[in-house]
C-alpha positions in Angstrom: -3.0 5.8 3.8 -2.4 7.6 0.6 -5.6 9.1 0.4 -4.6 12.8 0.9 -5.0 12.6 -2.7 -8.4 14.1 -2.2 -7.1 17.5 -2.4 -5.0 17.1 -5.7 -4.6 15.2 -8.7 -2.4 12.4 -8.6 0.0 10.6 -10.5 1.3 6.9 -10.5 5.1 5.9 -11.5 5.8 2.2 -12.6 9.1 1.3 -13.0 10.9 -1.3 -15.0 13.8 -3.2 -14.1 15.0 -6.1 -16.6 16.7 -7.4 -13.6 15.5 -10.0 -10.6 13.1 -8.2 -7.8 16.0 -9.1 -5.4 19.1 -7.3 -7.6 20.5 -4.4 -5.8 18.7 -1.5 -8.0 21.3 1.2 -7.1 23.2 0.2 -10.6 19.9 1.1 -12.5 17.9 4.1 -13.1 14.5 4.8 -13.6 13.0 6.3 -17.0 9.6 7.4 -18.3 8.0 4.7 -19.7 4.4 6.1 -20.1 2.7 9.2 -18.7 -1.2 10.3 -18.3 -1.9 13.7 -17.0 -4.5 14.7 -15.0 -5.8 11.7 -13.6 -7.9 12.2 -10.9 -7.0 8.9 -9.1 -7.0 7.5 -5.4 -5.1 4.7 -4.0 -3.4 2.3 -6.6 -2.0 -1.4 -7.1 -1.0 -3.7 -9.8 -3.4 -6.7 -10.7 -2.0 -9.0 -13.0 -0.7 -7.2 -15.8 -2.7 -4.0 -14.8 -3.0 -1.2 -12.6 -6.0 -1.4 -10.2 -7.1 2.1 -9.0 -10.0 4.4 -7.9 -10.7 7.2 -10.4 -13.2 9.7 -9.2 -13.8 7.2 -6.3 -14.8 4.5 -8.9 -12.9 1.2 -9.2 -11.1 1.4 -12.3 -8.2 -0.9 -14.2 -5.9 0.6 -16.5 -3.0 -1.1 -18.7 0.7 0.0 -18.1 0.7 2.5 -20.8 -1.9 4.5 -18.8 -5.2 3.2 -20.8 -8.4 3.1 -18.9 -9.6 -0.7 -19.8 -12.5 -0.3 -17.5 -14.2 2.3 -15.2 -17.1 0.4 -12.8 -19.6 1.9 -10.6 -17.9 0.4 -7.5 -17.2 3.4 -5.0 -13.8 3.1 -3.6 -10.8 5.2 -2.2 -8.4 2.3 -0.8 -8.1 -1.2 -2.4 -6.0 -4.4 -2.3 -6.5 -7.4 -4.8 -5.8 -11.1 -4.0 -2.9 -12.1 -6.1 -3.8 -14.6 -9.2 -7.5 -14.1 -8.9 -10.2 -11.2 -9.5 -11.0 -11.2 -5.8 -10.6 -7.1 -4.5 -11.1 -5.6 -1.1 -12.1 -2.0 -1.3 -12.7 1.0 1.3 -14.5 4.4 0.5 -15.6 7.4 2.5 -19.3 6.1 3.3 -17.3 4.1 5.9 -17.7 0.8 4.2 -15.5 -2.2 3.4 -16.6 -4.2 0.4 -15.3 -7.2 -1.7 -15.9 -7.4 -5.3 -15.1 -9.9 -7.6 -14.5 -9.7 -11.4 -13.9 -12.2 -14.3 -10.9 -11.8 -17.0 -13.2 -9.6 -19.1 -13.4 -7.3 -16.2 -16.9 -8.1 -15.8 -18.1 -7.8 -11.8 -19.5 -11.3 -11.0 -20.2 -10.1 -7.6 -20.3 -7.1 -5.0 -21.0 -6.5 -1.4 -20.5 -4.7 1.1 -19.1 -6.8 4.6 -18.7 -3.8 7.1 -20.6 -1.0 7.3 -19.4 1.2 10.1 -20.0 4.7 11.7 -16.3 5.0 11.7 -14.0 5.7 9.2 -12.3 2.6 7.7 -9.2 2.6 5.5 -6.4 0.8 4.3 -8.1 -2.8 3.8 -5.4 -5.7 2.8 -6.2 -8.9 1.7 -4.1 -12.2 1.3 -5.3 -15.7 0.8 -4.0 -18.7 2.7 -5.0 -22.2 2.5 -8.5 -21.3 1.0 -9.4 -19.0 3.7 -9.3 -15.1 2.9 -7.9 -12.8 5.3 -8.2 -9.0 5.3 -6.9 -6.0 7.9 -8.3 -2.7 7.9 -8.1 0.3 9.9 -11.0 1.8 12.3 -10.3 5.5 12.9 -12.6 6.7 15.7 -11.8 10.6 15.9 -9.7 13.1 14.0 -8.4 11.8 10.9 -4.9 12.4 9.2 -4.2 15.0 11.9 -1.4 17.4 11.2 -2.2 19.8 14.2 0.2 19.3 17.1 -2.6 21.1 19.3 -5.3 18.5 18.2 -5.0 14.9 19.9 -4.9 12.2 17.1 -8.1 9.5 16.5 -7.8 6.6 17.9 -6.1 4.0 15.3 -7.3 0.4 15.3 -6.0 -2.2 13.0 -8.5 -5.3 12.6 -8.0 -8.7 11.2 -10.9 -10.9 9.6 -11.3 -14.2 8.0 -13.5 -15.6 5.7 -14.1 -19.1 3.9 -16.4 -17.9 1.4 -16.0 -13.9 0.9 -19.4 -13.7 2.2 -19.2 -14.8 6.0 -16.6 -12.7 8.2 -15.2 -13.3 11.6 -12.9 -10.7 13.5 -10.0 -12.7 15.0 -8.0 -10.0 16.7 -7.0 -6.4 16.8 -3.4 -6.5 16.0 -2.3 -2.8 16.4 -3.6 -0.1 18.3 -2.6 3.2 17.7 -1.9 4.3 21.2 -2.0 8.0 20.0 -0.1 7.5 16.5 -1.4 7.7 13.3 -1.5 4.3 11.5 -1.6 4.0 8.0 -0.7 2.1 4.8 -0.9 -1.4 6.5 0.0 -4.4 4.4 -0.7 -8.0 5.4 1.8 -10.7 4.6 1.9 -14.5 5.2 5.2 -16.3 5.5 7.0 -19.3 7.3 3.2 -20.0 9.2 3.0 -16.6 10.6 1.1 -13.4 9.5 3.2 -9.8 9.3 2.1 -6.5 9.1 3.8 -3.9 7.8 2.8 -0.1 8.5 3.4 3.4 9.1 3.1 5.0 12.6 3.3 8.8 12.7 2.2 11.8 15.3 1.4 14.4 12.5 0.2 13.9 9.0 3.1 14.3 6.6 5.2 14.5 9.6 8.1 12.2 10.6 7.0 8.3 10.8 8.1 5.1 11.8 7.9 2.2 9.6 7.2 -0.7 11.8 6.6 -4.7 11.8 4.3 -7.0 13.9 4.3 -10.8 13.8 1.7 -13.1 14.6 2.5 -15.6 17.3 0.5 -18.6 15.3 -0.8 -19.3 12.0 -4.2 -17.6 12.6 -3.4 -14.4 13.6 -5.0 -14.5 17.3 -1.9 -13.5 18.9 0.5 -11.2 18.2 4.3 -10.3 19.1 5.3 -6.6 20.2 6.2 -4.6 17.1 9.7 -3.9 15.7 11.1 -0.8 14.1 12.0 -1.4 10.6 13.0 2.6 10.0 13.1 5.3 12.6 11.0 8.7 12.4 13.8 10.7 11.0 11.5 11.9 8.1 8.0 11.2 6.1 8.5 7.6 5.4 5.6 6.1 3.0 5.5 1.9 3.0 4.6 0.9 -0.4 5.8 -2.9 -0.7 7.2 -5.8 1.5 8.5 -9.0 -0.6 9.9 -11.8 1.7 12.2 -14.5 -0.3 15.2 -16.7 0.5 14.9 -15.7 4.2 15.2 -11.9 3.4 12.8 -9.1 3.4 13.0 -6.4 0.9 10.8 -3.3 1.9 10.1 -0.4 -0.8 8.8 2.8 0.0 9.0 6.7 -0.3 10.5 9.1 1.8 11.7 12.9 2.2 14.6 11.8 3.7 17.2 14.1 1.2 14.3 16.9 1.6 12.9 16.7 5.3 9.5 18.3 5.8 8.7 18.4 2.2 6.8 15.1 2.7 5.1 13.7 -0.7 6.6 17.1 -2.5 10.3 16.0 -1.6 10.3 12.1 -1.8 12.3 9.8 -3.6 12.4 5.8 -3.5 14.2 3.7 -1.5 14.6 0.1 -0.5 16.0 -1.7 2.5 16.6 -5.3 3.2 16.4 -7.2 6.5 16.7 -10.8 7.5 13.5 -12.6 8.6 13.6 -11.9 12.0 13.9 -8.1 10.8 17.4 -7.1 11.8 18.3 -4.7 9.0 21.0 -5.4 6.1 21.0 -1.9 4.6 18.3 0.9 4.6 17.5 4.4 2.5 19.1 3.1 -0.4 17.6 5.2 -2.7 16.6 4.2 -6.2 18.0 6.9 -8.7 15.9 8.1 -12.0 16.9 9.1 -15.2 14.7 12.3 -14.8 14.0 14.9 -12.7 10.6 14.8 -11.1 8.9 16.9 -8.1 8.3 14.5 -5.4 7.1 10.8 -5.5 4.7 8.4 -4.0 5.6 4.9 -4.1 2.5 2.5 -4.4 3.7 -0.9 -5.1 6.2 -2.9 -6.8 6.2 -5.9 -8.9 8.0 -8.2 -11.3 6.1 -8.4 -15.1 7.9 -10.5 -17.3 11.0 -10.3 -16.0 10.9 -6.8 -15.6 10.6 -4.6 -12.3 7.7 -2.1 -12.2 7.2 0.6 -9.5 4.2 2.3 -9.5 3.8 5.7 -7.8 2.2 9.4 -8.4 4.0 12.5 -9.0 2.8 15.9 -8.5 -0.4 15.3 -11.2 0.8 12.9 -13.8 0.7 9.5 -14.1 4.1 7.9 -15.1 5.4 4.4 -15.9 9.3 4.3 -15.3 11.9 2.0 -16.6 15.0 1.0 -14.4 17.6 0.3 -17.1 
C-alpha cells in the first residue's frame, strides 16, 4: 500500500523513454532528470503532465521538475485519478474515502466524503467506464501492515462501488477477500468488457509477496473468477502499473529480487509481459539505470509526449529519471 512512508521521507522516480511504452526497455538505461530532496510525501500518481501526490498528508500537484504547483487542504494518504479529467479519489488515516474534483487551474470544484468507516480504508483506485465511475478500496479489520509472524494479520477486503454522478455510490461486490493475507496496491482496470484487479498479496509486511490478478465474469463486476498468480512469492514485490494493449498486458513493478529480504532498500524496477489470459511471455526483466541508487519503490508509469516516465521514490529524494 506504499504507506510505510509515514516512517521516513520518500522519493519519487520518474523515468522517460523516447520510445513506445511497449518497446523492450532493457536496451535503455534510466538517468536522473530532476531531484527534489526532503519531500515528505505519500502516494503518488501521474495526472496529465503533472504529478499528483500527498505531501504532509495533503493532496498536492507537482510539475515534472518537482516544483510544487498547488498544495491543497484535502487530507489524503492514498489517491488515484480518472485519466483525462480532474476527478480524484483519496483515502486517509481518518478512515475516509473521498472524491475531489479540480479544474485545469488546480482549483477545487467539489470535495466530499463518500465513505466514513470505523476501519482503515486504503489504496482507492478509480476508473470511468461508459459514463459511470467505479472505485475499489481495501478495508482492513484488525492488524495493519503486520510484520510480526506471531500476530494474526488483519482481515483485508477489497470492495467495488459504482456511481453515475460521483455523489451517490452503490457497492457492487467484494471481489477479493484476504483470507489471512495482506492485500495491497490494488489497481482497477477495464478491458474487453471485463474488470481486472491487479494486487500484491503477502503474509508479512515487506516480506515475500505474490502479485495476482482477478477478472470479473461480467461487465459490471458483480461476479469474479478465481485469482491467477502473475508473480510468485520469491521476493518482496510492489506492483505499480498494469497496461493492456494489443492483446498483451505489461506489468511494471519494483522488487528486491536481487537483494532478498532488503525490501524497498534493495529494490530495482522490473517489467513483465503476459497474454490477455495472463500466461507469462517473460517476467523479472530489470530496467537498468545509469545511476547508482539505494533501492526504489515504483509508483506509476506513463507515456508523455512520446517519452516514457517512471514515478518512484528512492530513500529520501524526489527523482525524475530519463530512459535513454
